[in-house]
C-alpha positions in Angstrom: 100.5 149.9 167.9 99.3 146.5 166.8 101.2 143.2 166.6 100.4 140.8 163.4 101.4 137.3 162.5 102.1 137.5 159.1 102.2 134.4 156.5 104.3 135.2 153.5 103.1 132.1 151.5 105.8 132.2 148.3 106.3 128.5 148.7 102.7 127.8 149.5 101.7 126.4 153.1 101.9 123.2 154.6 101.0 122.3 158.1 104.4 120.7 159.2 106.0 124.0 157.3 103.8 126.1 159.6 104.9 124.2 162.9 108.8 125.0 161.6 108.1 128.3 161.4 106.1 128.8 164.5 109.1 127.1 166.4 111.2 129.1 164.5 109.8 132.4 165.9 110.3 131.6 169.4 107.2 129.5 170.3 108.1 127.0 173.2 109.4 123.7 172.6 108.4 122.5 175.8 105.0 123.4 175.7 105.1 121.5 172.2 106.6 118.6 173.9 104.2 118.4 176.8 101.3 118.6 174.4 102.5 115.6 172.2 103.0 113.6 175.6 99.2 113.8 176.3 98.0 112.3 173.4 98.5 108.6 174.1 98.8 107.7 170.6 101.7 105.3 170.2 103.9 105.0 167.1 105.1 108.2 166.2 108.1 110.1 167.0 108.9 113.7 165.8 112.0 115.7 165.4 113.0 119.7 165.1 116.3 120.1 163.0 118.0 123.2 161.7 118.4 122.3 157.6 118.5 124.3 154.7 116.9 124.3 151.4 118.7 125.9 148.1 121.1 127.7 151.0 118.0 129.4 152.8 118.6 128.2 156.3 115.3 127.1 158.4 114.1 124.5 160.9 112.4 121.2 159.5 109.9 119.9 161.5 109.0 116.0 160.9 106.7 113.4 162.0 108.2 109.6 162.1 105.6 107.3 161.9 106.8 103.5 163.5 106.3 100.6 161.2 103.6 99.1 163.0 101.8 102.7 163.1 102.5 103.1 159.3 100.8 99.6 158.3 97.5 100.9 160.6 97.3 103.7 158.8 97.6 101.8 155.6 94.5 99.8 157.3 92.8 103.4 157.3 93.0 104.2 153.9 91.7 100.6 152.6 88.6 99.8 154.8 86.5 102.3 155.5 85.3 101.8 159.1 88.6 102.0 160.2 89.1 105.9 159.3 89.0 108.6 161.7 85.9 110.6 161.5 85.4 114.3 163.1 84.1 112.9 166.5 87.4 110.5 166.7 89.6 113.5 166.2 87.8 115.7 168.5 88.2 112.8 171.3 92.0 113.0 171.0 92.1 116.7 171.0 89.9 116.6 174.2 92.1 114.6 176.1 95.3 116.6 174.7 97.1 118.8 177.3 96.6 122.1 176.1 94.9 125.2 176.7 91.5 126.1 176.2 91.8 128.5 173.3 94.3 126.2 171.7 92.1 123.3 171.9 88.9 125.4 170.4 91.9 126.1 167.4 92.5 122.7 167.0 88.9 121.9 166.6 88.2 124.6 164.3 91.0 123.7 162.1 89.9 120.3 161.6 85.7 121.3 161.5 87.4 123.8 158.3 88.7 120.6 156.8 86.1 118.3 157.5 83.5 121.1 155.8 86.0 121.4 152.7 86.0 117.5 152.2 82.1 117.3 152.9 81.7 119.6 150.5 84.1 118.3 147.6 82.6 114.6 148.0 78.9 115.5 148.8 78.6 113.8 151.8 77.0 114.9 155.4 80.3 116.2 157.8 79.7 113.6 160.0 80.4 110.6 157.0 83.6 112.6 156.0 86.8 109.9 156.2 89.9 111.7 157.0 92.6 110.3 154.8 96.1 112.7 154.8 94.6 115.2 157.4 93.3 111.8 159.8 96.4 110.2 159.4 98.6 110.7 162.3 101.4 113.3 160.9 98.4 115.4 160.3 96.6 115.2 163.9 100.3 116.2 165.6 100.8 119.2 162.8 97.3 120.9 163.4 97.6 120.3 167.3 101.3 121.7 167.3 100.6 124.3 165.6 97.4 125.4 167.7 99.7 125.1 170.9 102.2 127.2 169.5 100.1 129.6 168.0 98.4 130.2 171.3 101.8 130.6 173.1 103.2 133.0 171.0 99.5 135.0 171.8 99.0 135.9 168.4 95.1 137.3 167.6 95.7 139.0 164.4 97.2 137.4 161.5 97.5 138.7 157.8 97.8 136.8 154.8 98.3 138.2 151.5 98.5 135.5 149.2 99.7 131.4 148.9 101.2 130.6 146.0 100.0 127.6 144.7 101.2 125.2 141.5 98.9 123.9 138.8 98.3 120.3 137.1 97.3 117.1 138.8 98.6 114.7 142.0 97.6 111.6 142.7 96.2 110.8 146.1 93.6 108.5 147.8 90.8 109.7 145.9 92.8 109.1 142.8 94.1 111.6 139.9 92.8 114.8 141.5 93.5 119.0 139.5 95.8 121.3 141.6 94.6 122.9 143.7 92.7 120.1 145.3 89.1 120.4 146.1 89.6 120.7 149.6 92.0 123.9 149.3 90.0 125.1 146.8 86.6 125.1 148.6 88.9 126.3 151.9 89.8 129.4 149.5 86.4 130.0 148.6 84.9 130.3 152.0 87.3 132.2 153.8 88.4 134.2 150.9 91.9 133.4 151.3 94.1 134.3 148.0 95.8 132.1 146.1 98.6 133.0 143.4 99.0 130.9 140.6 102.4 129.5 139.6 104.2 127.4 136.8 104.9 124.6 139.6 103.8 121.7 138.3 102.8 120.4 141.9 100.6 120.9 144.8 102.0 123.7 146.9 98.9 124.4 149.3 97.7 121.9 151.5 94.3 121.2 153.5 96.3 121.1 156.3 98.2 124.2 155.7 95.1 126.5 154.1 92.7 125.2 157.2 95.3 126.8 159.8 95.3 130.1 158.6 91.6 130.2 157.7 90.9 129.5 161.3 93.0 132.6 162.6 90.5 134.7 160.5 92.7 136.7 158.6 93.3 140.0 157.1 94.6 140.0 153.4 96.7 143.3 153.0 99.5 144.9 154.7 99.5 147.8 156.9 101.3 150.5 155.2 104.3 150.8 157.2 105.3 147.9 159.5 108.4 147.3 161.8 109.8 143.3 161.7 110.4 142.2 165.3 110.6 138.7 164.6 111.5 136.2 161.5 110.6 132.5 161.3 111.6 130.1 158.5 109.9 126.5 158.2 111.0 124.1 155.3 108.9 122.4 153.1 109.7 118.8 152.1 109.6 118.9 148.1 111.9 119.9 145.8 110.7 123.1 143.6 114.0 123.6 141.7 114.4 126.5 144.4 114.3 127.2 148.1 110.9 126.0 149.6 110.3 127.6 152.9 107.7 129.0 154.5 108.5 132.7 156.2 106.5 134.1 158.7 107.0 137.5 160.9 105.8 138.8 163.8 105.4 142.5 162.7 104.0 145.9 164.2 102.4 148.7 162.4 103.8 151.8 162.0 101.1 154.3 162.7 101.4 158.2 161.3 100.5 159.4 164.9 99.1 162.7 163.7 96.5 160.4 161.9 93.0 160.2 162.6 90.2 157.5 162.1 86.6 158.1 161.9 84.7 155.2 163.2 81.0 153.9 162.6 78.8 151.1 163.9 74.7 150.9 163.6 73.3 149.5 166.6 69.6 148.3 167.2 69.7 146.0 170.2 71.6 148.3 172.6 70.0 150.0 175.7 69.6 153.9 175.8 71.8 153.3 179.5 74.0 151.4 177.7 74.8 153.3 174.9 75.2 156.7 177.6 78.1 154.6 179.1 79.4 153.6 176.1 79.8 157.1 174.8 81.4 157.8 178.4 84.0 154.9 178.1 84.9 156.0 174.3 85.9 159.4 175.3 87.9 157.8 177.9 89.8 155.4 175.9 90.8 158.5 173.6 88.3 159.6 171.2 88.1 163.3 170.1 84.2 163.1 169.5 81.4 161.0 169.9 77.9 160.9 168.8 75.0 158.7 168.3 72.6 159.3 165.2 68.8 158.1 164.7 68.6 155.8 161.8 66.5 152.8 160.5 68.3 149.4 159.9 66.8 146.5 158.1 63.3 145.4 158.5 62.4 149.0 159.3 64.1 148.7 163.0 64.7 152.2 164.9 68.7 152.0 165.9 71.7 154.6 166.1 74.4 155.0 164.2 77.6 155.5 167.0 80.3 157.5 164.9 83.7 158.7 166.7 86.3 160.4 165.8 89.6 159.1 167.3 93.6 159.6 166.7 95.9 156.8 165.5 97.7 156.3 168.5 94.2 155.6 170.1 92.6 153.8 167.7 92.9 150.1 169.4 91.6 151.5 172.8 88.9 153.2 170.9 87.8 149.9 169.2 88.0 147.9 172.4 85.9 150.3 174.0 83.2 149.9 171.3 82.9 146.3 171.3 83.2 146.1 175.3 80.3 148.5 176.0 77.6 148.4 173.0 76.6 145.1 171.4 77.9 145.6 167.9 80.1 142.8 166.5 81.3 145.3 163.6 83.0 148.4 163.2 83.6 150.2 159.7 86.5 153.0 159.9 88.4 155.5 157.5 91.2 157.5 157.6 90.1 161.5 157.7 92.1 164.6 157.6 90.6 167.6 159.4 91.6 171.2 159.3 91.6 173.0 163.1 91.4 176.7 163.9 94.4 177.2 166.1 93.2 176.9 169.8 94.4 178.6 173.4 92.8 178.8 176.8 93.3 182.4 178.3 92.1 183.2 182.1 89.9 186.4 182.2 89.9 188.3 185.1 86.1 189.8 185.9 85.7 192.0 189.7 84.4 189.4 191.0 86.5 186.2 190.4 88.2 184.6 187.3 86.8 182.5 184.1 88.4 180.5 181.9 87.9 181.1 178.0 88.8 179.5 174.7 90.0 181.4 171.5 90.1 180.1 168.3 91.6 181.7 165.2 92.0 181.0 161.8 93.3 183.6 159.4 91.7 186.8 160.5 88.7 184.8 162.0 88.7 184.7 166.0 85.9 183.9 168.4 86.1 183.3 171.9 84.1 180.8 174.1 84.2 180.8 177.9 84.4 177.3 179.3 81.2 175.9 180.7 82.4 174.5 183.9 84.3 177.6 184.9 81.5 179.6 184.3 79.4 177.2 186.6 82.1 177.4 189.0 82.2 181.0 189.4 78.3 181.6 189.3 77.9 179.2 192.4 80.8 181.3 193.9 79.5 184.2 193.7 75.7 184.3 193.3 75.6 185.7 190.1 73.5 184.7 186.7 75.3 182.0 184.7 74.5 184.2 181.4 75.7 187.7 183.2 79.1 185.9 184.1 79.5 184.4 180.3 78.8 187.6 178.3 81.1 189.6 180.4 83.7 187.3 179.9 83.3 186.8 176.4 83.5 190.5 176.1 86.7 191.1 178.4 88.1 188.2 176.3 87.1 189.8 172.6 88.5 193.3 173.9 92.1 191.8 174.7 92.2 189.9 171.6 91.5 192.9 169.7 94.2 194.9 171.8 96.8 192.1 171.2 96.0 192.1 167.4 96.0 195.7 167.3 
């Protein structure tokens, strides 16, 4: 079964809401505290409290800037040379006490925001001046979300849509339409669905949408799933109704009888590695694996790998394909199949025993001696392989005629 982290964005998303709901899901507060203590940034505190929004209970994550730091942050907004650039933020992240995976995620999130801001303002990415996102509280939000996501060991993420408001908001760039340009650029680049509402305010912040964009989310839920844990992070704005980000750790419920076909076109893999891949994919639980010659772009000779795998072995088979071939992507689709009834019978000949597969469908009967069994008896008895095969097949047919007679 596959586990996912599902972001249900009915109230949009922001950085502080994300941190709060991850803590509510059970992410380790000590891991967060350790990372925050290592930042060596003075002038802020943060607190986590259980509160409610219009009777909905959840966690509230709040970063409090000290007065001198607030003044310092104000200076960042008025003097361009004191604004934080991407390199400044990366330097802070590098010094933080966090895993390599969490560090890379935090960098990815900031890069996504920097690219969106650069596009919005028509400047090179290294010239982007972080405003809200470069402020201390948002640095805390992004690093906190990164270490908590890493602590939860989340690999697959689902975002079916983020509700967004309308109208305009005031920010450092003056009056901007909602969604603000940075949010819209991230939604476009990473194909994050936005769902318009009648709320006359911003519901999706650049920090919030950048966090989910960095997680490479899929946009649809499994057909059926079990909820393993729920987390609720409260928002700060009063929409006139409950404002909260709900996340769930879910596990898909697969039809154990379902089958999938997986395909991939491969043009840069050696024959030896492809042979090993077939062996490993079979070991992972695939029912059938084969290669078909094909031509890819630029007329390159290649092979299409195709395999059939049951639902409960799907993830293992996908892993084997990625591990033992050079492909970076797969196609998969569910299929149905019709099979003949099959059984293995042992046929006694005058000089030994052979296993035979008997397959039937309505009035159709087929018998096929098993290759390894015939080979083993041929080597043991010294008799010809084809002679044994034919003798076992004929005897099996006689027995089936007698049984059905």
